[in-house]
VOTORKOL-361210 format. One record per atom (N, C-alpha, C): residue in three letters; x, y, z. Coordinates in pm, whole numbers, padded with zeros to 5 digits, always signed. Each point is the difference from the previous one (the first is absolute). Layout:
AlaXYZ...
END
This chain:
Met+05838-00494-02124Met+00079+00054+00126Met-00002-00106+00114Gln+00118-00016+00053Gln+00017-00097+00114Gln-00014+00073+00128Tyr-00075-00072+00094Tyr-00026+00060+00130Tyr+00083-00094+00102Asn+00066+00080+00104Asn+00063-00062+00103Asn-00098-00071+00096Ser+00041-00076+00084Ser-00105-00059+00103Ser-00057+00103+00092Lys+00073+00104+00036Lys-00058+00096+00091Lys-00103+00078-00068Gln+00027+00034-00128Gln-00111+00073-00069Gln-00130-00074-00024Val+00032-00139-00032Val-00119-00094-00018Val-00086-00005+00141Arg+00082-00021+00112Arg-00070-00027+00119Arg-00087+00140+00044Tyr+00078+00111-00021Tyr-00078+00126+00018Tyr-00130+00013-00095Gly+00015-00043-00104Gly-00117+00014-00095Gly-00107-00091+00039Glu+00034-00121+00042Glu-00107-00100+00053Glu-00065+00042+00115Asp+00077+00063+00104Asp-00049+00049+00120Asp-00092+00111-00038Met+00039+00085-00078Met-00098+00130-00039Met-00121-00060-00061Met-00010-00082-00093Met-00115-00053-00070Met-00084-00091+00098Glu+00060-00071+00096Glu-00074-00073+00101Glu-00078+00097+00081Ala+00069+00105+00046Ala-00067+00111+00083Ala-00116+00066-00067Met+00029+00035-00133Met-00108+00057-00083Met-00123-00089-00020Ala+00031-00134-00021Ala-00112-00089-00019Ala-00076-00012+00119Asp+00064-00005+00130Asp-00066-00008+00118Asp-00089+00111+00038Ala+00037+00104-00062Ala-00089+00138+00017Ala-00125+00004-00083Met+00000-00087-00091Met-00120+00000-00104Met-00110-00082+00060Pro-00132+00057-00010Pro-00114-00080+00039Pro-00043-00111-00085Leu+00039+00011-00127Leu-00029-00107-00100Leu+00102-00115+00003Pro-00041-00111-00045Pro+00120-00117-00007Pro+00081+00062-00119Val+00140-00005+00042Val+00110+00038-00084Val+00107-00106-00002Val+00054-00026-00116Val+00114-00094-00006Val+00108+00073-00090Val+00114-00011+00053Val+00111+00058-00054Val+00104-00115-00069Ile+00024+00016-00126Ile+00079-00099-00085Ile+00130+00049-00032Gly+00103-00057+00024Gly+00139+00047-00039Gly+00035-00039-00147Arg+00118+00061-00031Arg+00051-00041-00139Arg+00028-00148-00007Asp+00028-00059+00104Asp+00031-00146-00014Asp-00133-00091-00007Glu-00110+00071-00022Glu-00135-00055+00003Glu-00049-00077+00129Arg+00054+00042+00097Arg-00037-00069+00139Arg-00070+00120+00065Ile-00094-00047+00096Ile-00068+00097+00087Ile+00083+00051+00109Met+00029+00125+00000Met+00082+00052+00105Met-00080+00058+00111Ala-00131+00035-00007Ala-00076+00047+00093Ala-00155-00018-00020Ala-00075-00013+00107Ala-00131-00010-00015Ala-00078+00037+00124Asn-00091+00095+00009Asn-00061+00026+00121Asn-00102-00081+00060Ala-00060+00020+00111Ala-00075-00097+00072Ala-00137-00029-00083Pro-00063+00100-00058Pro-00110-00042-00090Pro+00034-00094-00118Ala+00125+00028-00054Ala+00039-00096-00113Ala+00028-00131+00055Arg+00065-00013+00126Arg+00027-00128+00044Arg-00124-00084+00028His-00105+00079+00053His-00131-00057+00027His-00071-00068-00128Leu+00027+00087-00102Leu-00062-00035-00124Leu+00072-00120-00074Phe+00120-00013+00020Phe+00084-00106-00070Phe+00066-00093+00093Ser+00096+00041+00072Ser+00077-00103+00085Ser+00093+00079+00097Glu-00002-00055+00120Glu+00088+00067+00108Glu+00141-00013-00034Thr+00049-00104-00085Thr+00126-00033-00035Thr+00036+00032-00129Met-00044+00109-00057Met+00014+00030-00151Met+00124+00068-00027Glu+00064+00078+00103Glu+00110+00075-00025Glu+00119-00086-00039Gly+00078+00043-00090Gly+00110-00094-00046Gly-00019-00095-00100Arg-00129-00022-00031Arg-00040-00104-00116Arg-00012+00072-00125His+00014-00076-00110His-00014+00052-00136His-00155+00033-00017Tyr-00036+00120-00059Tyr-00130+00043-00014Tyr-00094-00093-00064Ile+00051-00076-00089Ile-00073-00101-00069Ile-00070-00108+00089Thr+00068-00022+00104Thr-00034-00115+00080Thr-00114+00047+00111Val-00013+00127-00003Val-00099+00059+00095Val-00131+00061-00074Leu+00027+00072-00103Leu-00099+00075-00065Leu-00081-00078-00114Arg+00063-00074-00075Arg-00035-00112-00088Arg-00089+00034-00108Gln-00100+00099+00003Gln-00088+00027-00092Gln+00062+00058-00133Pro-00022-00070-00118Pro+00060+00029-00118Pro+00004+00168-00037Met-00125+00069+00013Met-00012+00129-00047Met+00082+00092+00098Leu+00020-00033+00124Leu+00076+00080+00099Leu+00137-00026-00024Leu+00052-00128-00021Leu+00138-00042-00028Leu+00046+00061-00132Asp-00081+00012-00094Asp+00049+00073-00132Asp+00020+00154+00022Ala-00089+00051+00095Ala+00023+00154+00026Ala+00122+00018+00083Ile+00027-00088+00095Ile+00124+00019+00082Ile+00124-00007-00100Glu-00008-00112-00078Glu+00112-00013-00093Glu+00025+00115-00084Asn-00105+00067-00051Asn+00020+00106-00088Asn+00049+00131+00080Val-00036+00011+00122Val+00040+00120+00071Val+00153-00027+00032Leu+00036-00125+00040Leu+00158-00031+00019Leu+00071+00022-00121Arg-00051-00035-00108Arg+00074+00002-00131Arg+00011+00150-00072Leu-00124+00074+00015Leu-00004+00124-00072Leu+00011+00111+00104Ser-00014-00026+00121Ser-00013+00117+00106Ser-00105+00101-00029Glu-00124-00058-00040Glu-00112+00095-00016Glu-00121-00043+00058Pro-00088+00087+00068Pro-00108-00047+00075Pro-00096-00077-00076Ala-00075-00076+00083Ala-00102-00105-00063Ala-00119-00016+00102Gln-00098-00068-00055Gln-00120-00023+00086Gln-00047-00139-00032Ala-00065-00075+00097Ala-00058-00135-00032Ala-00116-00021+00108Ile-00065-00116-00020Ile-00112-00041+00072Ile+00047-00130+00072Tyr-00031+00006+00129Tyr+00033-00134+00082Tyr-00131-00048+00055Arg-00035-00131-00017Arg-00104-00059+00036Arg+00022-00116+00095Ile-00068-00025+00106Ile+00001-00123+00072Ile-00137-00027+00059Thr-00006-00117+00058Thr-00122-00050+00062Thr+00029-00030+00145Glu-00084+00073+00094Glu+00023-00028+00127Glu-00135-00012+00077Ser-00011-00108+00081Ser-00126-00024+00061Ser-00121-00004-00084Gln+00016-00055-00124Gln-00110-00014-00106Gln-00031+00150-00052Arg+00094+00098+00018Arg-00032+00127-00063Arg+00112+00040-00097Asp-00051+00046-00102Asp+00109+00047-00097Asp+00054+00136+00032Leu+00126+00020+00026Leu+00074+00133+00035Leu+00058+00048-00125Val-00003+00125-00031Val+00057+00066-00115Val+00087+00114+00061Tyr+00126+00001-00059Tyr+00092+00115+00045Tyr+00066+00059-00126Asp-00017+00141-00004Asp+00078+00064-00101Asp+00149+00017+00048Val+00087-00039-00085Val+00137+00001+00030Val+00067+00113-00075Val+00085+00083+00071Val+00086+00108-00063Val+00138-00038+00017Leu+00071+00001-00102Leu+00160-00041+00007Leu+00076+00129-00041Arg+00091+00026+00078Arg+00087+00117-00023Arg+00156-00032+00003Pro+00086+00044-00085Pro+00127-00023+00020Pro+00065+00109+00097Val+00094-00030+00072Val+00051+00098+00096Val+00165-00003-00022Ile+00055+00101-00053Ile+00123+00024-00037Ile+00058+00111+00060Val+00101+00006+00088Val+00064+00107+00065Val+00151-00023-00050Glu+00079+00082+00058Glu+00149+00003-00033Glu+00071-00139+00029Asp-00034-00048+00108Asp+00065-00123+00031Asp-00072-00115+00025Phe-00132-00012-00052Phe-00096-00101+00037Phe-00102-00013-00116Ala-00067-00116-00006Ala-00107-00018-00109Ala-00081-00131+00050Cys-00143+00009-00021Cys-00073-00092+00042Cys-00138+00024-00070Val-00106-00091+00022Val-00133+00029-00046Val-00100-00015+00114Thr-00081+00086+00019Thr-00113+00003+00091Thr-00125-00058-00060Val-00075-00091+00079Val-00122-00049-00056Val-00105+00024+00112Ala-00099+00076-00032Ala-00094+00037+00100Ala-00134-00040-00037Phe-00079-00084+00078Phe-00133-00056+00000Phe-00112+00089+00056Glu-00097+00042-00079Glu-00113+00069+00045Glu-00126-00081-00015Asp-00079-00029+00119Asp-00112-00089-00005Asp-00112+00077-00072Lys-00041-00052-00111Lys-00117+00043-00077Lys-00124-00093-00008Thr+00010-00088+00106Thr-00111-00112-00004Thr-00142+00062-00001Glu-00014+00090+00106Glu-00135+00058+00019Glu-00038+00071-00119Leu+00086+00085-00071Leu-00048+00066-00122Leu-00031-00097-00109His+00081-00115-00010His-00029-00100-00109His-00146-00057+00037Glu-00026-00039+00130Glu-00103-00060+00022Glu-00125+00087-00025Ala+00017+00129+00027Ala-00112+00099-00015Ala-00031+00016-00152Gly+00113-00003-00084Gly-00032+00003-00133Gly-00072-00128-00055Gln+00030-00109+00046Gln-00054-00130-00034Gln-00150+00002+00050Met-00030+00056+00119Met-00129+00007+00047Met-00090+00088-00099Arg+00053+00119-00032Arg-00061+00083-00098Arg-00034-00066-00135Arg+00095-00077-00046Arg-00022-00067-00133Arg-00101-00101+00021Asp+00008-00077+00116Asp-00101-00098+00034Asp-00140+00055+00003Phe-00013+00123+00072Phe-00122+00066+00026Phe-00058+00039-00135Val+00077+00068-00082Val-00041+00042-00131Val-00064-00122-00071Ala+00080-00119-00010Ala-00042-00123-00063Ala-00130-00041+00051Asn-00012+00000+00132Asn-00122-00072+00074Asn-00120+00103-00048Val+00021+00116+00009Val-00117+00104-00023Val-00042-00018-00143Ser+00085-00013-00093Ser-00016-00008-00135Ser-00096-00142-00034His+00047-00098+00079His-00056-00131-00018His-00136+00008+00055Glu-00034+00068+00108Glu-00107-00002+00083Glu-00114+00080-00080Leu+00046+00103-00073Leu-00090+00078-00082Leu-00026-00044-00137Arg+00111-00066-00051Arg-00023-00058-00139Arg-00119-00081-00019Thr-00021-00097+00092Thr-00099-00107-00013Thr-00130+00056-00004Pro-00049+00071+00097Pro-00138+00063-00020Pro-00008+00088-00121Leu+00113+00081-00028Leu-00019+00106-00106Leu-00003-00074-00129Thr+00068-00115-00024Thr-00024-00073-00120Thr-00127-00047-00010Ala-00074-00059+00108Ala-00133-00047+00005Ala-00085+00114-00042Val+00010+00121+00058Val-00094+00102-00040Val+00009+00041-00148Leu+00126+00015-00045Leu+00030+00025-00148Leu-00074-00105-00091Gly+00025-00116+00037Gly-00047-00108-00083Gly-00165+00001-00016Phe-00056+00024+00121Phe-00151+00002-00001Phe-00050+00129-00074Ile+00071+00112+00013Ile-00047+00129-00078Ile+00027-00038-00148Glu+00099-00065-00040Glu+00016-00047-00141Glu-00128-00082-00052Thr-00025-00109+00096Thr-00117-00072-00043Thr-00113+00070-00005Leu-00040+00091+00094Leu-00120+00078+00004Leu-00009+00097-00120Leu+00101+00042-00056Leu+00008+00091-00119Leu-00007-00070-00124Gly+00018-00136+00018Gly-00004-00094-00132Gly-00116-00096+00008Pro+00047-00128+00017Pro-00109-00117-00010Pro-00112+00012+00086Ala+00011+00054+00132Ala-00107+00007+00105Ala-00075+00131+00005Ala+00022+00092-00106Ala-00053+00130+00010Ala-00146-00003-00007Asp-00070-00103-00039Asp-00152-00013-00005Asp-00062-00096+00083Asp+00106-00070+00074Asp-00050-00113+00097Asp-00016+00056+00148Ala-00127+00025+00030Ala-00029+00057+00139Ala+00035-00082+00113Val-00011-00139-00006Val+00032-00090+00102Val+00158-00001+00015Ala+00084-00005-00114Ala+00134+00004+00025Ala+00047+00133+00043Arg-00062+00100-00043Arg+00043+00131+00040Arg-00015+00023+00156Lys-00106-00044+00049Lys-00032+00010+00137Lys+00118-00088+00086Arg+00028-00119-00043Arg+00096-00099+00065Arg+00135+00075-00014Phe+00041+00041-00110Phe+00135+00059-00025Phe+00009+00139+00085Leu-00098+00074+00005Leu+00017+00125+00074Leu+00001-00042+00152Glu-00075-00103+00055Glu+00021-00044+00138Glu+00150-00024+00033Ile+00052-00085-00088Ile+00159-00040+00002Ile+00082+00121-00007Met-00019+00096-00082Met+00072+00127-00025Met+00001+00069+00128Asp-00129+00012+00071Asp-00010+00073+00116Asp+00082-00068+00105Arg+00005-00139+00020Arg+00068-00059+00098Arg+00151+00023-00011Glu+00045-00009-00127Glu+00145+00016-00020Glu+00038+00144+00012Ala-00087+00098-00025Ala+00045+00133+00024Ala-00002+00022+00136Gln-00099-00048+00077Gln+00009+00020+00149Gln+00127-00062+00057Arg+00048-00118-00054Arg+00127-00053+00049Arg+00113+00099-00033Met+00004+00065-00110Met+00106+00097-00029Met-00005+00109+00091Asn-00120+00037+00028Asn-00021+00128+00096Asn+00037-00032+00135Arg-00008-00134+00042Arg+00046-00029+00149Arg+00152-00017+00000Ile+00061-00037-00114Ile+00145-00017-00010Ile+00058+00147+00003Val-00059+00097-00079Val+00054+00127+00006Val-00030+00066+00138Gly-00106-00013+00057Gly-00033+00048+00128Gly+00092-00052+00114Asp+00033-00121-00007Asp+00087-00054+00093Asp+00151+00039-00017Leu+00045+00023-00140Leu+00118+00060-00022Leu+00015+00144+00055Leu-00100+00073-00015Leu+00003+00134+00047Leu+00013-00004+00152Ser-00089-00084+00067Ser+00007-00009+00143Ser+00142-00040+00061Leu+00060-00095-00083Leu+00135-00049+00052Leu+00094+00117-00022Ser-00006+00080-00105Ser+00086+00121-00031Ser-00017+00094+00098Arg-00118+00039+00050Arg-00021+00095+00113Arg+00059-00051+00139Val-00036-00120+00024Val+00076-00068+00118Val+00135+00000-00005Glu+00072-00024-00110Glu+00149-00002-00003Glu+00053+00156+00014Ala-00069+00081-00057Ala+00045+00140+00005Ala-00009+00065+00149Glu-00079-00071+00081Glu-00013+00050+00144Glu+00069-00095+00104Arg+00081-00093-00056Arg+00050-00100+00085Arg+00084+00043+00111Arg+00056+00117-00016Arg+00091+00070+00103Arg-00071+00084+00093Val-00123+00021-00021Val-00066+00098+00085Val-00098-00072+00078Arg+00015-00002+00119Arg-00050-00085+00109Arg-00135+00071+00035Pro-00126-00068+00000Pro-00125+00066+00031Pro+00017+00053+00142Thr-00062+00112+00036Thr-00020+00054+00126Thr-00137+00006+00055Asp-00099-00012-00078Asp-00147-00010+00053Asp-00019-00111+00076Arg-00082+00007+00106Arg-00051-00123+00087Arg-00133-00055-00077Val+00010-00132-00024Val-00119-00060-00058Val-00037-00125+00080Asp-00135-00016+00015Asp-00071-00103+00073Asp-00002-00124-00078Ile+00083-00103+00028Ile+00000-00131-00073Ile-00135-00069+00014Pro-00060-00016+00129Pro-00129-00075-00004Pro-00101+00062-00088Ala-00012+00144-00008Ala-00094+00067-00078Ala+00017-00038-00142Ile+00124+00001-00049Ile+00048-00023-00131Ile-00057-00144-00034Leu+00029-00103+00085Leu-00031-00127-00024Leu-00146-00023-00013Arg-00089+00066+00094Arg-00146-00009-00007Arg-00037+00063-00129Ser+00051+00111-00055Ser-00041+00053-00113Ser+00023-00093-00122Val+00119-00052+00003Val+00058-00086-00125Val-00104-00131+00002Val-00023-00060+00114Val-00076-00125+00006Val-00144+00037-00053Ser-00056+00122+00037Ser-00132+00037-00041Ser-00005+00021-00140Ser+00113+00059-00050Ser-00014+00025-00156Ser+00027-00123-00077Leu+00063-00110+00055Leu+00026-00121-00075Leu-00105-00100+00023Gln-00102+00030+00088Gln-00103-00105+00029Gln-00072-00048-00129Pro-00035+00087-00087Pro-00063-00048-00121Pro+00082-00095-00088Val+00137+00035-00003Val+00088-00092-00075Val-00018-00145+00067Ala+00023+00001+00131Ala+00002-00123+00074Ala-00122-00067-00022Glu-00125+00069+00019Glu-00118-00064-00016Glu-00032-00067-00156Ala+00072+00060-00092Ala-00020-00070-00131Ala+00083-00126+00003Gln+00100-00002+00064Gln+00077-00131+00013Gln-00032-00100+00117Lys-00118+00054+00059Lys-00052-00075+00122Lys+00111-00020+00109Val+00094+00104+00015Val+00100+00000+00095Val-00048+00070+00118Lys+00031-00042+00128Lys-00031+00063+00118Lys+00116+00074+00050Leu-00013+00127+00026Leu+00104+00088+00055Leu-00024+00001+00157Ile+00107-00031+00064Ile+00000+00011+00151Ile+00110+00097+00050Leu-00050+00110+00069Leu+00090+00097+00040Leu+00018-00014+00152Glu+00117+00003+00057Glu+00023-00029+00143Glu+00085+00108+00043Gly-00015+00047+00121Gly+00085+00093+00071Gly+00003+00137-00040Ala-00092+00040-00086Ala-00027+00140-00064Ala-00103+00088+00062Glu-00036-00033+00122Glu-00128+00081+00075Glu+00052+00134+00038Gly+00128+00017+00064Gly+00033+00118+00049Gly+00070+00096-00094Thr+00101+00077+00061Thr+00064+00081-00070Thr+00148-00016+00026Glu+00082-00025-00123Glu+00149-00005+00022Glu+00066+00070-00126Glu+00060+00125+00043Glu+00070+00086-00096Glu+00146-00020-00015Val+00044+00015-00128Val+00138-00004-00027Val+00035+00096-00102Pro+00134+00041-00021Pro+00022+00103-00098Pro-00025-00065-00136Gly-00075+00078-00089Gly-00020-00069-00129Gly-00067+00092-00106Asp-00004-00042-00110Asp-00079+00050-00108Asp-00144-00083-00023His-00096+00078+00036His-00139-00078-00002His-00022-00065-00127Asp+00008+00077-00115Asp-00039-00063-00135Asp+00095-00117-00030Gln+00125+00007+00033Gln+00097-00109-00034Gln-00032-00126+00077Leu-00029+00019+00135Leu-00011-00108+00085Leu-00131-00067-00042Thr-00109+00077-00038Thr-00128-00064-00041Thr+00030-00078-00129Gln+00094+00043-00088Gln+00030-00073-00123Gln+00077-00129+00047Val+00083+00007+00105Val+00073-00133+00038Val-00109-00094+00047Phe-00092+00033+00087Phe-00098-00097+00054Phe-00107-00040-00105Thr-00020+00093-00101Thr-00102-00053-00101Thr+00073-00091-00089Asn+00118+00012-00037Asn+00077-00090-00087Asn+00004-00144+00061Leu+00038+00005+00128Leu+00021-00130+00058Leu-00134-00092+00033Ile-00092+00088+00038Ile-00141-00070+00038Ile-00057-00039-00140Glu+00003+00091-00101Glu-00059-00040-00131Glu+00077-00122-00057Asn+00124-00001+00012Asn+00078-00124-00041Asn-00051-00125+00085Ala-00017+00022+00111Ala-00040-00119+00092Ala-00137-00052-00046Ile-00086+00096-00036Ile-00147-00040-00044Ile+00014-00075-00135Lys+00088+00062-00082Lys+00011-00063-00140Lys+00075-00138-00017Tyr+00107-00003+00082Tyr+00072-00126-00006Tyr-00018-00093+00123Gly-00086+00034+00084Gly-00030-00095+00124Gly-00095-00104-00043Gly-00083+00018-00108Gly-00093-00092-00041Gly-00158+00021+00029Arg-00079-00037-00064Arg-00141+00032+00023Arg-00049-00070+00127Glu-00091+00061+00057Glu-00060-00064+00120Glu+00086-00035+00122Lys+00115+00102+00010Lys+00093-00021+00101Lys+00002+00118+00079Glu+00082+00006+00111Glu+00010+00107+00091Glu+00126+00079-00025Val-00006+00139+00015Val+00111+00080+00013Val+00006+00069+00119Arg+00107-00012+00081Arg+00005+00067+00141Arg+00103+00096+00000Ile-00053+00100+00062Ile+00090+00136+00005Ile+00013+00007+00155Cys+00119-00007+00060Cys+00011+00006+00136Cys+00120+00113+00036Leu-00051+00084+00082Leu+00096+00113+00054Leu+00041-00031+00133Thr+00135+00020+00017Thr+00062-00012+00141Thr+00088+00120+00019Ser-00026+00056+00112Ser+00075+00131+00032Ser+00125-00030+00091His+00082+00092+00005His+00120-00010+00081His+00073-00129+00003Thr+00009-00043-00133Thr+00084-00135-00012Thr+00156+00047+00003Val+00083-00100+00015Val+00146+00013+00019Val+00052-00042-00140Glu+00062+00088-00074Glu+00067-00019-00119Glu+00146+00016+00004Pro+00092-00098-00005Pro+00140+00007+00024Pro+00077+00104-00083Thr-00051+00031-00125Thr+00057+00089-00094Thr-00029+00131+00028Met-00094+00023+00087Met-00045+00140+00031Met+00053+00048+00140Arg+00007+00129+00015Arg+00045+00069+00123Arg-00114+00001+00101Ser-00126+00000-00051Ser-00102+00024+00090Ser-00102-00106-00023Ser-00105+00002+00088Ser-00109-00098-00018Ser-00077+00033-00126Ala-00084-00106-00047Ala-00050+00014-00133Ala-00146-00047+00000Ile-00087+00036-00101Ile-00127-00064-00022Ile+00013-00093-00106Arg-00066-00105+00011Arg+00002-00117-00102Arg-00142-00041-00055Val-00003-00005-00136Val-00135-00030-00049Val+00033-00138-00097Asp-00062-00110+00039Asp+00016-00115-00075Asp-00130-00024-00087Val+00032-00019-00129Val-00106-00042-00086Val+00018-00128-00055Ser-00083-00102+00048Ser+00024-00146-00039Ser-00117-00051-00072Asp+00034-00099-00086Asp-00108-00058-00080Asp+00004-00158+00005Gln-00090-00056-00065Gln-00008-00150+00005Gln+00018-00051-00142Gly+00087+00059-00078Gly+00027-00038-00139Gly+00100-00101-00011Glu+00048-00029-00124Glu+00090-00109-00031Glu+00133+00018+00059Gly+00026+00117+00045Gly+00137+00031+00051Gly+00106+00030-00108Ile+00110+00044+00039Ile+00124+00053-00105Ile+00110-00098+00036Ala+00057-00064-00103Ala+00129-00070+00024Ala+00105+00083+00028Thr+00091-00063+00095Thr+00108+00066+00063Thr+00087+00094-00105Gln+00025-00060-00107Gln+00096+00053-00089Gln-00060+00138-00054His-00124+00029+00009His-00063+00113-00070His+00008+00129+00111Ile-00016-00046+00117Ile-00011+00108+00104Ile+00098+00114-00006Pro+00134-00026-00017Pro+00089+00117-00002Pro-00014+00093-00110Arg-00077-00050-00114Arg-00017+00080-00107Arg-00131+00076-00018Leu-00088-00025+00093Leu-00141+00035-00020Leu-00009+00167-00014Thr+00095+00071+00044Thr-00021+00143+00011Thr+00083+00063-00125Glu+00046-00092-00095Glu+00069+00049-00119Glu-00107+00053-00089Arg+00032+00099-00079Arg-00094+00053-00098Arg-00032-00103-00099Phe-00137-00016-00040Phe-00054-00094-00093Phe+00044-00158+00033Tyr+00045-00018+00130Tyr+00010-00143+00011Tyr-00132-00069+00055Arg-00026-00114-00070Arg-00124-00071+00038Arg+00025-00149+00018Val-00056-00043+00108Val+00012-00150+00015Val-00078-00082-00101Asp-00109+00048-00046Asp-00078-00054-00110Asp-00036+00100-00078Ser+00069+00010-00115Ser-00024+00135-00088Ser-00146-00015-00068His-00038-00105-00048His-00138-00019-00059His-00117+00033+00100Arg+00000-00050+00113Arg-00091+00023+00104Arg-00004+00140+00036Ser+00105+00058+00025Ser+00013+00127+00045Ser-00063+00096-00105Arg+00033-00006-00131Arg-00056+00085-00104Arg-00148-00026+00000Glu-00046-00128+00018Glu-00150-00035-00026Glu-00068+00078+00116Met+00062+00032+00118Met-00068+00052+00114Met+00030+00158-00007Gly+00051+00052-00105Gly+00037+00138-00015Gly+00114+00052+00079Gly+00100-00095+00037Gly+00132+00055+00067Gly+00090+00054-00093Thr+00075+00101+00040Thr+00091+00058-00087Thr+00142-00027+00031Gly+00017-00069+00110Gly+00144-00056+00053Gly+00070+00123+00073Leu-00066+00099+00015Leu+00070+00108+00078Leu-00044+00038+00130Gly-00111-00071+00052Gly-00068+00022+00128Gly+00091-00006+00120Leu+00092-00117+00004Leu+00080-00024+00112Leu+00127+00085+00002Ala+00028+00041-00134Ala+00118+00099-00017Ala-00027+00126+00066Ile-00134+00049-00025Ile-00045+00126+00060Ile-00007-00020+00144Val-00053-00110+00067Val-00011-00026+00125Val+00141+00024+00072Lys+00097-00071-00063Lys+00132+00004+00059Lys+00059+00141-00003His-00011+00068-00105His+00057+00143-00011His-00081+00086+00108Ile-00123+00000+00018Ile-00071+00073+00095Ile+00039-00030+00137Leu+00013-00139+00036Leu+00055-00020+00138Leu+00142+00033+00022Asn+00084-00010-00105Asn+00147+00053+00017Asn-00007+00149+00034Arg-00091+00087-00064Arg-00020+00134+00035Arg-00041+00025+00146His-00086-00091+00045His-00051+00003+00139His+00104-00062+00106Arg+00113-00054-00052Arg+00095-00069+00071Arg-00064-00125+00067Gly-00086-00053-00072Gly-00075-00116+00041Gly+00050-00133-00059Arg-00054-00097+00034Arg+00048-00138-00054Arg-00131-00070-00061Leu+00037-00092-00092Leu-00107-00095-00057Leu+00060-00131+00015Arg-00079-00093+00075Arg+00040-00138+00012Arg-00098-00099-00058Val+00052-00096-00068Val-00078-00102-00067Val+00013-00132+00040Glu-00100-00061+00054Glu+00018-00142+00038Glu-00106-00091-00080Ser+00041-00100-00060Ser-00091-00080-00101Ser+00071-00143-00005His-00104-00091-00003His+00036-00135-00025His-00102-00052-00101Thr+00056-00085-00101Thr-00082-00055-00105Thr-00122-00072+00070Gly-00137+00038-00040Gly-00104-00069+00050Gly-00043+00043+00135Gln+00065+00102+00068Gln-00042+00041+00131Gln-00037+00156-00007Gly-00014+00059-00108Gly-00036+00138-00006Gly+00135+00090+00036Ser-00021+00135+00001Ser+00104+00096+00002Ser-00026+00106+00105Cys+00094+00052+00069Cys-00015+00124+00090Cys+00084+00103-00034Phe-00043+00118-00030Phe+00090+00118-00035Phe-00016+00098+00114Ser+00108+00017+00064Ser-00003+00098+00130Ser+00061+00140-00025Val-00078+00082+00043Val+00066+00137-00019Val+00041+00058+00143Ile+00118+00042+00019Ile+00048+00053+00128Ile+00036+00146-00015Leu-00061+00080+00089Leu+00024+00139-00022Leu+00048+00053+00146Pro+00109+00081+00015Pro+00053+00052+00117Pro-00097+00107+00068Tyr-00022+00007+00127Tyr-00075+00114+00061Tyr+00080+00138-00019Glu+00132-00006+00015Glu+00074+00116-00020Glu+00109-00008-00093
END
């Protein structure tokens, strides 16, 4: 069918208006294989000067080009995936292609739906399952191996039996810690949108945590110094969860700060935090350890991420402690700040709003 210029112009105007009304990026391709219309999201995604150009020079990716060609040739709907990298982040779009044929006009609409977050969530789930499997497999393999040995060659060896049982106990305790931290993380994530309403006394929590960790510190000959926690400072919060936050941070400082060193816990009230609407309370937990290299700091709160995997496992770490801290503070609308330099120790700061 041949269309006159008036019919074509009317069709182009109509498709341009329809594209502009869509919130998703939409590109309209005519029978002449040129882009006749593109809305603002599409121009932002591709090019401000894409209209009038052949679609191959703009869209380029083979899978998408093949889908467009098939729709133009067969006038049947199609789907494709469009992937690009922007600011070091991989973006994924589901693309839906539909032929538009009316009495006096024909074209192809190409709509892009951003599925990046869905794909990232799927990848995070796969990574999480792989990490959990890896973390549990090692101690489980050790336990099964020692059980097999005790049932066989070492069945009557009292010395070997005692040594193997001690190792099995250590590995079983490690698995128990991993499962416990996983359950804790799951509970925190389930409550992440429910902001705590109880009032909790942060100095009282710090005094309690320091007292409970004193034996751990003494075993490492570490001196715990608590400053600014003499009075009462209340914020909205979950007492048990905030206790867990400070326990994790102070225990880490004791473990990784080095023997015969100091761990300083300093509370500052009514500090100004630019990202918060109100004044806040700040707790700094600083150690005198080896410090953390700059490239590791942004990833410290990732699940199972360790700066030194062997050392962390030797000290009983699960790789989940800081992930739990981050999720608890997110629930409290708080912040975690990390400052560290190699050879100069580390400082983990918890910032909680008063309101």
